[in-house]
N, CA and C atoms as an extended XYZ file, in Angstrom:
216
Properties=species:S:1:pos:R:3:atomname:S:1:resname:S:1:resid:I:1 pbc="F F F"
N         0.812       -1.185        0.000 N   MET     1
C         0.000        0.000        0.000 CA  MET     1
C         0.864        1.260        0.000 C   MET     1
N         2.004        1.202        0.666 N   GLU     2
C         2.910        2.348        0.668 CA  GLU     2
C         3.366        2.680       -0.748 C   GLU     2
N         3.614        1.635       -1.562 N   LYS     3
C         4.036        1.871       -2.943 CA  LYS     3
C         2.929        2.580       -3.717 C   LYS     3
N         1.686        2.201       -3.484 N   ALA     4
C         0.557        2.853       -4.163 CA  ALA     4
C         0.457        4.322       -3.765 C   ALA     4
N         0.657        4.608       -2.484 N   LYS     5
C         0.614        5.998       -2.019 CA  LYS     5
C         1.759        6.801       -2.624 C   LYS     5
N         2.943        6.196       -2.665 N   TYR     6
C         4.098        6.866       -3.254 CA  TYR     6
C         3.858        7.138       -4.737 C   TYR     6
N         3.323        6.143       -5.462 N   LEU     7
C         3.055        6.290       -6.887 CA  LEU     7
C         2.021        7.387       -7.128 C   LEU     7
N         0.993        7.441       -6.301 N   ALA     8
C        -0.030        8.485       -6.447 CA  ALA     8
C         0.586        9.866       -6.252 C   ALA     8
N         1.443       10.012       -5.235 N   ARG     9
C         2.120       11.289       -5.002 CA  ARG     9
C         3.002       11.658       -6.182 C   ARG     9
N         3.724       10.658       -6.695 N   GLU    10
C         4.623       10.883       -7.832 CA  GLU    10
C         3.839       11.344       -9.055 C   GLU    10
N         2.717       10.715       -9.319 N   ILE    11
C         1.877       11.071      -10.468 CA  ILE    11
C         1.355       12.499      -10.313 C   ILE    11
N         0.904       12.852       -9.117 N   GLN    12
C         0.351       14.189       -8.877 CA  GLN    12
C         1.409       15.276       -8.992 C   GLN    12
N         2.643       14.968       -8.640 N   GLU    13
C         3.703       15.973       -8.640 CA  GLU    13
C         4.368       16.155      -10.000 C   GLU    13
N         4.210       15.205      -10.908 N   GLU    14
C         4.853       15.313      -12.214 CA  GLU    14
C         4.244       16.451      -13.005 C   GLU    14
N         5.102       17.240      -13.616 N   SER    15
C         4.599       18.344      -14.428 CA  SER    15
C         4.388       17.921      -15.876 C   SER    15
N         5.048       16.860      -16.300 N   THR    16
C         4.872       16.363      -17.662 CA  THR    16
C         3.871       15.226      -17.653 C   THR    16
N         3.303       14.948      -18.815 N   GLU    17
C         2.345       13.865      -18.897 CA  GLU    17
C         3.019       12.525      -18.689 C   GLU    17
N         2.377       11.677      -17.917 N   ARG    18
C         2.892       10.338      -17.631 CA  ARG    18
C         2.563        9.432      -18.816 C   ARG    18
N         3.510        8.571      -19.178 N   THR    19
C         3.260        7.608      -20.235 CA  THR    19
C         2.255        6.592      -19.738 C   THR    19
N         1.211        6.374      -20.507 N   GLU    20
C         0.152        5.466      -20.095 CA  GLU    20
C         0.324        4.115      -20.777 C   GLU    20
N         1.368        3.398      -20.406 N   THR    21
C         1.646        2.090      -20.984 CA  THR    21
C         0.501        1.142      -20.694 C   THR    21
N         0.008        0.492      -21.727 N   HIS    22
C        -1.065       -0.504      -21.624 CA  HIS    22
C        -2.384        0.082      -21.130 C   HIS    22
N        -2.485        1.373      -21.012 N   MET    23
C        -3.686        1.988      -20.449 CA  MET    23
C        -4.870        1.886      -21.399 C   MET    23
N        -4.624        1.871      -22.699 N   ASP    24
C        -5.728        1.895      -23.665 CA  ASP    24
C        -6.727        0.767      -23.453 C   ASP    24
N        -6.240       -0.463      -23.267 N   GLY    25
C        -7.138       -1.600      -23.116 CA  GLY    25
C        -7.927       -1.584      -21.822 C   GLY    25
N        -7.333       -1.090      -20.761 N   LEU    26
C        -7.987       -1.093      -19.455 CA  LEU    26
C        -8.759        0.178      -19.148 C   LEU    26
N        -8.476        1.238      -19.859 N   LYS    27
C        -9.040        2.546      -19.515 CA  LYS    27
C       -10.568        2.551      -19.415 C   LYS    27
N       -11.307        1.983      -20.369 N   PRO    28
C       -12.770        1.997      -20.239 CA  PRO    28
C       -13.260        1.259      -18.985 C   PRO    28
N       -12.651        0.134      -18.674 N   ALA    29
C       -13.079       -0.640      -17.504 CA  ALA    29
C       -12.756        0.102      -16.211 C   ALA    29
N       -11.560        0.671      -16.138 N   ILE    30
C       -11.170        1.423      -14.944 CA  ILE    30
C       -12.054        2.657      -14.778 C   ILE    30
N       -12.293        3.390      -15.850 N   ASN    31
C       -13.140        4.590      -15.773 CA  ASN    31
C       -14.558        4.244      -15.321 C   ASN    31
N       -15.096        3.136      -15.841 N   ASN    32
C       -16.429        2.709      -15.445 CA  ASN    32
C       -16.465        2.360      -13.958 C   ASN    32
N       -15.456        1.649      -13.500 N   LEU    33
C       -15.359        1.289      -12.085 CA  LEU    33
C       -15.314        2.539      -11.208 C   LEU    33
N       -14.454        3.484      -11.577 N   LEU    34
C       -14.310        4.701      -10.788 CA  LEU    34
C       -15.586        5.542      -10.804 C   LEU    34
N       -16.190        5.657      -11.986 N   HIS    35
C       -17.425        6.444      -12.108 CA  HIS    35
C       -18.532        5.845      -11.247 C   HIS    35
N       -18.566        4.527      -11.166 N   THR    36
C       -19.608        3.843      -10.408 CA  THR    36
C       -19.405        3.945       -8.904 C   THR    36
N       -18.157        3.850       -8.451 N   TYR    37
C       -17.925        3.683       -7.019 CA  TYR    37
C       -17.271        4.839       -6.273 C   TYR    37
N       -16.646        5.762       -6.953 N   LEU    38
C       -16.011        6.874       -6.235 CA  LEU    38
C       -17.054        7.874       -5.749 C   LEU    38
N       -16.802        8.499       -4.601 N   PRO    39
C       -17.747        9.520       -4.124 CA  PRO    39
C       -17.735       10.751       -5.029 C   PRO    39
N       -18.780       11.528       -4.936 N   ASP    40
C       -18.956       12.691       -5.809 CA  ASP    40
C       -17.923       13.796       -5.596 C   ASP    40
N       -17.263       13.825       -4.439 N   ASN    41
C       -16.320       14.909       -4.179 CA  ASN    41
C       -14.934       14.659       -4.785 C   ASN    41
N       -14.745       13.551       -5.485 N   ILE    42
C       -13.476       13.252       -6.153 CA  ILE    42
C       -13.458       13.971       -7.499 C   ILE    42
N       -12.395       14.745       -7.748 N   THR    43
C       -12.304       15.500       -9.001 CA  THR    43
C       -11.864       14.598      -10.149 C   THR    43
N       -11.976       15.109      -11.367 N   ILE    44
C       -11.513       14.366      -12.540 CA  ILE    44
C       -10.015       14.113      -12.443 C   ILE    44
N        -9.266       15.105      -11.998 N   GLY    45
C        -7.821       14.935      -11.823 CA  GLY    45
C        -7.494       13.852      -10.814 C   GLY    45
N        -8.248       13.829       -9.702 N   ASP    46
C        -8.057       12.793       -8.692 CA  ASP    46
C        -8.339       11.411       -9.271 C   ASP    46
N        -9.423       11.315      -10.027 N   SER    47
C        -9.783       10.013      -10.588 CA  SER    47
C        -8.772        9.561      -11.637 C   SER    47
N        -8.169       10.486      -12.363 N   GLU    48
C        -7.114       10.113      -13.313 CA  GLU    48
C        -5.900        9.561      -12.588 C   GLU    48
N        -5.548       10.162      -11.454 N   THR    49
C        -4.439        9.660      -10.645 CA  THR    49
C        -4.751        8.261      -10.146 C   THR    49
N        -5.946        8.073       -9.624 N   ILE    50
C        -6.355        6.763       -9.125 CA  ILE    50
C        -6.345        5.733      -10.256 C   ILE    50
N        -6.819        6.121      -11.437 N   ALA    51
C        -6.836        5.211      -12.583 CA  ALA    51
C        -5.425        4.774      -12.960 C   ALA    51
N        -4.473        5.687      -12.930 N   MET    52
C        -3.095        5.328      -13.280 CA  MET    52
C        -2.478        4.400      -12.240 C   MET    52
N        -2.817        4.613      -10.961 N   VAL    53
C        -2.317        3.718       -9.921 CA  VAL    53
C        -2.921        2.328      -10.092 C   VAL    53
N        -4.216        2.253      -10.359 N   ILE    54
C        -4.866        0.958      -10.592 CA  ILE    54
C        -4.234        0.268      -11.799 C   ILE    54
N        -4.017        1.026      -12.861 N   ASN    55
C        -3.397        0.471      -14.061 CA  ASN    55
C        -2.025       -0.125      -13.729 C   ASN    55
N        -1.236        0.617      -12.972 N   GLU    56
C         0.094        0.145      -12.582 CA  GLU    56
C        -0.014       -1.120      -11.733 C   GLU    56
N        -0.994       -1.171      -10.861 N   MET    57
C        -1.200       -2.350      -10.018 CA  MET    57
C        -1.563       -3.584      -10.848 C   MET    57
N        -2.381       -3.376      -11.873 N   VAL    58
C        -2.791       -4.494      -12.728 CA  VAL    58
C        -1.603       -5.042      -13.511 C   VAL    58
N        -0.781       -4.153      -14.058 N   TRP    59
C         0.332       -4.599      -14.896 CA  TRP    59
C         1.556       -5.029      -14.108 C   TRP    59
N         1.678       -4.586      -12.867 N   ASN    60
C         2.840       -4.944      -12.036 CA  ASN    60
C         2.396       -5.324      -10.625 C   ASN    60
N         1.558       -6.349      -10.479 N   PRO    61
C         1.002       -6.670       -9.166 CA  PRO    61
C         2.060       -7.062       -8.134 C   PRO    61
N         3.124       -7.690       -8.565 N   ASN    62
C         4.158       -8.116       -7.622 CA  ASN    62
C         4.813       -6.936       -6.917 C   ASN    62
N         4.838       -5.793       -7.561 N   ASP    63
C         5.414       -4.599       -6.939 CA  ASP    63
C         4.589       -4.127       -5.745 C   ASP    63
N         3.339       -4.541       -5.677 N   PHE    64
C         2.444       -4.049       -4.648 CA  PHE    64
C         2.098       -5.087       -3.583 C   PHE    64
N         2.158       -6.369       -3.915 N   VAL    65
C         1.679       -7.382       -2.967 CA  VAL    65
C         2.740       -8.385       -2.512 C   VAL    65
N         3.813       -8.505       -3.205 N   ARG    66
C         4.834       -9.473       -2.817 CA  ARG    66
C         5.776       -8.885       -1.786 C   ARG    66
N         6.106       -9.674       -0.825 N   VAL    67
C         7.076       -9.276        0.184 CA  VAL    67
C         8.313      -10.138       -0.029 C   VAL    67
N         9.454       -9.484       -0.103 N   ILE    68
C        10.702      -10.223       -0.247 CA  ILE    68
C        10.916      -11.019        1.027 C   ILE    68
N        11.248      -12.308        0.882 N   LYS    69
C        11.350      -13.193        2.044 CA  LYS    69
C        12.299      -12.667        3.101 C   LYS    69
N        13.327      -11.973        2.721 N   SER    70
C        14.273      -11.458        3.707 CA  SER    70
C        13.673      -10.339        4.560 C   SER    70
N        12.575       -9.746        4.093 N   ASP    71
C        11.911       -8.702        4.850 CA  ASP    71
C        10.986       -9.254        5.927 C   ASP    71
N        10.694      -10.536        5.855 N   CYS    72
C         9.762      -11.145        6.815 CA  CYS    72
C        10.397      -11.344        8.176 C   CYS    72
């Protein structure tokens, strides 16, 4: 979860557009999910950040859920 928070901060702080690798195929599904379930006070910019974090999680799940055995 810390990686997701860090990634969200990184996305929000970038002044240049982030490359949306593999985003095209998932974008409609992610947008539909966010539109359906996010509260009304979330801005479009916020939802774009969340969508990019979700996209990153889908394409690189091990970065978010795997714990290196030496860390245990």
